[in-house]
C-alpha positions in Angstrom: 143.1 -53.2 -146.9 146.5 -54.8 -146.7 147.4 -57.5 -149.2 148.0 -60.1 -146.2 144.4 -59.7 -145.2 142.8 -59.2 -148.5 140.1 -61.5 -149.3 139.5 -63.9 -152.2 136.6 -65.5 -154.1 136.0 -68.8 -152.9 135.3 -69.6 -156.6 138.9 -69.0 -157.3 139.9 -71.6 -154.7 137.4 -74.1 -155.6 138.2 -73.5 -159.2 141.1 -75.8 -159.4 141.1 -79.5 -159.9 143.7 -82.4 -160.3 144.2 -81.4 -164.1 145.2 -78.0 -162.9 147.2 -78.9 -159.8 150.2 -76.8 -160.6 148.2 -73.5 -161.0 146.7 -74.4 -157.7 150.2 -74.7 -156.1 151.0 -71.0 -157.5 147.7 -69.8 -155.8 148.8 -71.7 -152.4 152.2 -70.2 -152.3 150.6 -66.9 -153.2 148.2 -66.8 -150.3 149.5 -68.9 -147.3 152.7 -66.7 -146.5 150.7 -63.7 -146.4 147.9 -65.3 -144.4 150.2 -66.8 -141.8 152.2 -63.6 -141.5 148.8 -61.8 -140.8 148.1 -64.1 -137.8 151.7 -63.9 -136.4 151.0 -60.0 -136.4 147.8 -60.5 -134.7 149.0 -62.5 -132.1 152.2 -60.0 -131.5 149.6 -57.3 -130.9 148.1 -59.2 -128.1 148.5 -57.5 -124.6 152.1 -58.5 -123.2 150.9 -60.7 -120.6 148.5 -62.4 -122.4 151.1 -63.2 -125.0 153.5 -64.6 -122.5 150.8 -67.1 -121.4 152.5 -70.5 -122.5 149.5 -71.8 -124.5 149.1 -68.7 -126.5 152.9 -68.1 -126.9 152.9 -71.9 -128.0 150.5 -71.2 -130.6 152.3 -68.0 -132.0 155.5 -70.0 -132.3 153.8 -72.8 -134.2 152.5 -70.2 -136.7 155.9 -68.5 -137.0 157.4 -72.0 -137.9 154.8 -72.3 -140.3 155.0 -69.1 -142.2 158.9 -69.5 -142.3 158.4 -73.1 -143.7 156.1 -72.1 -146.7 157.9 -68.8 -147.4 161.2 -70.9 -147.5 159.4 -73.4 -149.8 158.3 -70.2 -152.1 161.8 -68.8 -152.3 163.1 -72.0 -153.6 161.3 -71.1 -156.7 157.9 -72.0 -158.4 156.1 -75.7 -158.7 156.4 -76.5 -162.3 156.5 -80.1 -161.9 154.8 -83.1 -160.3 157.6 -83.8 -158.3 157.8 -80.4 -156.5 154.1 -80.6 -156.2 154.1 -83.7 -154.3 156.9 -82.1 -152.0 154.3 -79.2 -151.5 151.6 -81.4 -150.7 153.8 -83.2 -148.0 154.8 -80.0 -146.5 151.2 -78.9 -146.2 150.2 -82.2 -144.7 152.9 -81.4 -142.1 151.5 -77.9 -141.5 147.7 -79.2 -141.2 149.1 -81.6 -138.7 151.3 -78.9 -136.7 148.1 -76.8 -136.1 145.7 -79.7 -135.4 145.4 -78.7 -131.3 145.5 -74.8 -132.0 142.0 -74.1 -131.0 142.2 -76.4 -127.5 145.4 -74.7 -126.7 144.1 -71.6 -127.7 141.0 -72.1 -125.5 143.2 -73.0 -122.4 145.3 -69.8 -122.9 142.2 -67.4 -123.1 140.6 -69.3 -120.3 143.7 -68.4 -118.0 143.8 -64.9 -119.4 140.1 -64.1 -118.9 140.9 -61.4 -116.4 143.2 -59.5 -118.5 140.8 -59.0 -121.6 137.1 -58.4 -121.7 134.7 -61.1 -123.1 134.2 -58.9 -126.1 138.0 -58.7 -126.9 138.3 -62.4 -126.6 135.5 -63.0 -128.8 136.8 -60.6 -131.5 140.2 -62.1 -131.2 139.2 -66.0 -131.6 136.6 -65.1 -134.0 139.4 -63.8 -136.3 141.8 -66.2 -135.4 139.5 -69.3 -136.2 138.2 -67.8 -139.4 141.7 -67.2 -140.4 142.7 -70.8 -139.4 139.6 -72.3 -141.3 140.8 -70.3 -144.6 144.3 -71.5 -144.3 143.3 -75.1 -143.6 140.7 -75.2 -146.7 143.4 -73.7 -148.9 146.0 -76.5 -147.7 143.4 -79.5 -147.8 141.9 -78.4 -150.8 145.4 -78.7 -152.4 146.4 -81.7 -150.6 143.0 -83.6 -152.0 143.3 -82.3 -155.4 147.2 -83.4 -155.7 146.0 -87.0 -154.5 143.3 -87.2 -156.8 143.8 -89.3 -159.8 140.5 -88.5 -161.8 140.0 -84.7 -162.8 136.8 -85.7 -164.2 134.9 -86.8 -161.1 132.3 -84.1 -160.4 130.9 -85.7 -157.1 134.0 -84.9 -155.1 136.4 -81.6 -156.1 139.3 -81.5 -153.5 137.4 -81.3 -150.1 133.8 -80.3 -151.5 131.4 -82.9 -152.0 129.1 -81.6 -154.7 126.6 -84.5 -153.5 126.5 -83.9 -150.0 123.6 -85.5 -148.4 122.3 -83.8 -145.1 120.3 -86.6 -144.2 123.1 -89.2 -144.6 125.4 -86.8 -142.5 122.7 -86.7 -139.8 122.5 -90.6 -139.7 126.2 -90.8 -139.2 126.6 -88.1 -136.7 123.5 -89.1 -134.7 124.8 -92.7 -134.6 128.1 -91.6 -133.1 126.6 -89.2 -130.8 124.3 -91.9 -129.6 126.8 -94.2 -129.1 128.9 -92.1 -126.8 125.5 -91.4 -124.8 124.6 -94.9 -124.5 128.3 -95.8 -123.3 128.3 -92.9 -120.8 124.8 -92.7 -119.1 123.2 -96.0 -120.7 120.6 -94.2 -122.4 120.0 -91.8 -125.5 117.1 -90.2 -127.5 116.1 -91.5 -130.7 116.8 -89.2 -133.9 113.8 -88.8 -136.1 114.6 -87.3 -139.7 111.7 -85.7 -141.9 111.6 -83.0 -144.6 113.5 -83.3 -147.9 115.4 -86.3 -146.7 116.7 -87.1 -150.5 118.0 -83.5 -150.8 121.7 -83.2 -151.8 123.8 -80.0 -152.1 127.6 -79.1 -152.6 129.4 -78.5 -149.2 132.7 -79.2 -147.6 131.6 -82.2 -145.7 133.8 -82.2 -142.8 132.6 -78.5 -141.6 129.0 -80.1 -142.0 130.2 -82.9 -139.8 131.5 -80.9 -137.1 128.6 -78.7 -137.2 125.9 -81.4 -136.8 128.0 -83.4 -134.3 128.2 -80.3 -131.7 124.3 -79.6 -132.1 123.5 -83.0 -131.6 125.8 -83.5 -128.7 123.9 -80.5 -127.1 120.5 -81.8 -128.0 121.1 -85.3 -126.9 122.9 -84.3 -123.6 120.1 -81.7 -122.8 117.5 -84.4 -123.3 119.0 -87.0 -121.4 119.6 -85.1 -118.5 116.6 -83.0 -118.0 114.2 -86.1 -118.6 116.1 -88.2 -116.4 116.1 -85.5 -113.6 112.6 -84.9 -114.3 111.0 -88.4 -114.8 113.8 -90.8 -113.5 113.1 -93.1 -116.1 115.3 -94.3 -119.1 112.2 -94.8 -121.3 111.0 -91.1 -121.0 113.4 -89.4 -123.0 111.6 -87.8 -126.1 113.3 -88.0 -129.6 115.4 -85.3 -131.2 113.8 -84.2 -134.7 115.9 -83.2 -137.4 113.8 -81.4 -140.3 115.7 -81.0 -143.8 114.7 -78.2 -146.0 115.9 -77.8 -149.7 115.8 -74.3 -151.1 112.9 -74.1 -153.5 114.5 -71.7 -155.8 118.0 -71.2 -157.4 117.9 -67.6 -156.3 118.2 -68.8 -152.8 120.9 -71.7 -152.8 120.6 -72.5 -149.2 120.3 -76.0 -147.5 118.2 -75.6 -144.1 118.0 -77.8 -141.1 116.0 -77.7 -137.8 117.2 -79.6 -134.8 114.4 -79.8 -132.2 114.9 -81.3 -128.8 112.8 -81.5 -125.7 115.7 -81.0 -123.1 114.5 -77.9 -121.2 115.4 -75.2 -123.3 117.9 -72.4 -122.0 117.4 -69.9 -119.3 116.5 -66.3 -120.2 119.3 -65.3 -118.1 121.7 -67.4 -120.1 120.3 -67.2 -123.5 122.6 -64.1 -124.3 125.8 -65.7 -123.4 125.6 -69.1 -125.1 127.5 -68.0 -128.0 130.4 -66.4 -125.9 133.7 -68.4 -125.8 134.1 -67.3 -122.4 130.9 -69.2 -121.3 130.6 -72.7 -120.1 129.3 -74.6 -117.1 131.0 -78.0 -117.8 132.1 -79.1 -114.5 131.4 -75.8 -112.9 127.4 -75.4 -112.7 126.7 -72.7 -114.6 129.9 -70.6 -114.3 131.6 -69.1 -116.8 135.3 -68.3 -117.3 136.3 -66.6 -114.1 133.1 -64.3 -114.2 129.6 -65.4 -114.1 127.4 -66.3 -111.1 127.2 -69.9 -110.2 123.6 -69.9 -110.6 122.9 -73.2 -112.9 119.5 -72.9 -114.0 120.6 -72.7 -117.8 120.3 -76.4 -118.4 122.8 -78.6 -120.3 122.0 -76.9 -123.5 122.9 -73.5 -122.3 125.7 -74.9 -120.9 127.4 -76.6 -123.9 127.8 -78.9 -121.1 130.1 -81.8 -122.5 132.3 -82.7 -119.5 135.7 -82.9 -118.5 138.4 -80.1 -119.6 140.2 -79.3 -122.8 142.8 -81.5 -124.1 145.9 -80.2 -125.3 148.4 -82.3 -127.1 146.4 -85.4 -127.0 146.2 -85.5 -123.2 142.5 -86.0 -122.4 143.1 -87.8 -119.3 141.1 -85.2 -117.6 138.1 -85.3 -120.0 135.4 -87.1 -118.1 131.5 -87.2 -118.1 129.1 -87.5 -121.1 131.0 -86.8 -124.7 134.2 -85.6 -123.0 136.2 -87.1 -125.8 133.7 -86.6 -128.8 136.0 -84.4 -131.1 138.9 -86.6 -130.6 136.8 -89.7 -132.2 137.7 -89.3 -135.8 136.1 -86.1 -136.9 138.3 -84.7 -139.3 137.8 -80.9 -138.9 140.7 -80.4 -137.1 139.6 -78.3 -133.9 141.0 -80.9 -131.5 139.3 -81.8 -128.1 137.4 -79.0 -126.7 135.4 -80.5 -123.9 134.2 -78.2 -121.1 135.3 -74.7 -122.4 132.3 -73.7 -123.9 133.4 -73.4 -127.5 130.8 -75.8 -129.2 128.2 -73.3 -130.3 130.5 -70.5 -131.0 132.5 -72.6 -133.2 129.5 -74.2 -134.9 128.0 -70.8 -135.7 131.5 -69.7 -137.1 131.6 -72.7 -139.6 128.1 -71.9 -140.4 128.5 -68.3 -141.1 132.0 -69.0 -143.0 130.5 -69.5 -146.3 127.4 -67.3 -145.8 125.2 -69.4 -144.1 123.7 -68.7 -140.3 123.0 -70.8 -137.1 120.2 -69.3 -135.0 119.0 -70.8 -131.8 115.4 -70.6 -130.1 114.6 -71.7 -126.9 111.2 -72.4 -124.9 112.4 -72.3 -121.5 111.4 -75.4 -119.3 110.4 -77.3 -122.7 113.1 -77.6 -125.5 115.3 -75.7 -128.1 115.1 -75.4 -131.7 118.4 -74.8 -133.5 118.2 -73.5 -137.1 121.2 -74.1 -139.6 121.2 -72.5 -142.9 124.1 -73.7 -145.3 125.2 -72.1 -148.4 125.3 -74.6 -151.6 128.6 -74.1 -152.9 127.8 -74.8 -156.3 126.1 -71.3 -156.4 128.4 -69.2 -154.0 130.3 -67.1 -156.7 129.9 -64.2 -154.4 131.2 -65.8 -151.4 134.8 -64.3 -150.2 137.2 -66.0 -147.9 
C-alpha cells in the first residue's frame, strides 16, 4: 500500500485537543497533502471522455488547487506557534469551503457520463472518492475545531466529536426539520414517535448522524405522505413514523442502534436491489435510473429516494422543486451540498454509517412499509477503526 493511501487509526486523529493543537497541526500537514494527491491521481485515471466532463474536471481542478495550497503551506516550515496555527486553521477553513459542492458537482458529472462507465464502476469510484473526502474533511474540521476550543478540559465536546451525543435529541431535531419541509410543501406530515432507550447517549460525530437521520426520515416521511394520500385521499390517514433506539447492553459491542419504521408502501421487489446505487433515482422521472432503467415506476417514493427537483451545483437550486427539494441546503453542516433528485441519499447515508464501522440495512414489506436498521459505532470504544 502506498503512503498516500495508508490508513490511520481513528484514535490517532481523535487523541488531539486544544492542549496539543501544535501536534495536531503536524499531523494534519503529514496527512492532507498525501490524501489530496491520491484523489488527484484517482481523477486523472478516469476514462478520458469522463475526465473532460466539465463537472468532473472542475472537481479535479479544485483538488489540484487544494493539494498545492496545503503542500506550499507545509513547505513553508513547521507549525511551531499559535499564530502560525491560526493561519493553518484559516487555510483549512478555505479548503472546506472550496469543496462544499464537490458531491453534487460529481453527481451531475457522472449522471451525464453514465453511458461511458458501468454502474459498478461509477459506484466503486464514488465510494472511494466520497470516503476519501469524508476523511479529509474530518481531519481538517477536527483541527479547526480544537484550534477554536478554549477549554481543553471539556470532555463532552472534543473537536467534532460529541461524547454525549443523544440520538433521541438528534431524531427530534431532524424530524422537526423534515416535518416542517413536508408541511410547507404538501400540507401534511406524519407524526414522529420515539421509543426504546430514549435517554441513551454515545460518542459520535454529530453532523454525520444529522445527515444520516435527515436522509432516512426524509424518505420515510415522503413515502408515508405519498402512499397514504394516494390510497386514502385524506390528510388524517397518515400513520406515524416510529424510531426505536437501542443502546448496546455490553461494552464488548459498542454500538448505538436505531430502527426507523414507516408505513409508506415499502419497496418493489424489482427495485430493492437498486436503491443503494448512485445511478438510481426516480425523482422527476417516475422510476427511471440514470439513462438505463425502465420507466416502470412501482417502487414507491421510498425506493425512489424521491426528493424532487434536480441537483444544485454552486448554490443554484432554482430547479429544485417538489417535496424536500432543498433539504440539504437548509443548514445541515455535513457538507454534501444539495443532491435533490439524483438518488444519492441512501448510498451516502449508508457510506456515512459504514465509515466508523457501523451499518445501514433496509427491509421492505412491499405494499405496507419499510424498516431501516442503523448501527453506529460508539467512538469512545473505536480504537480499532481505521480511516
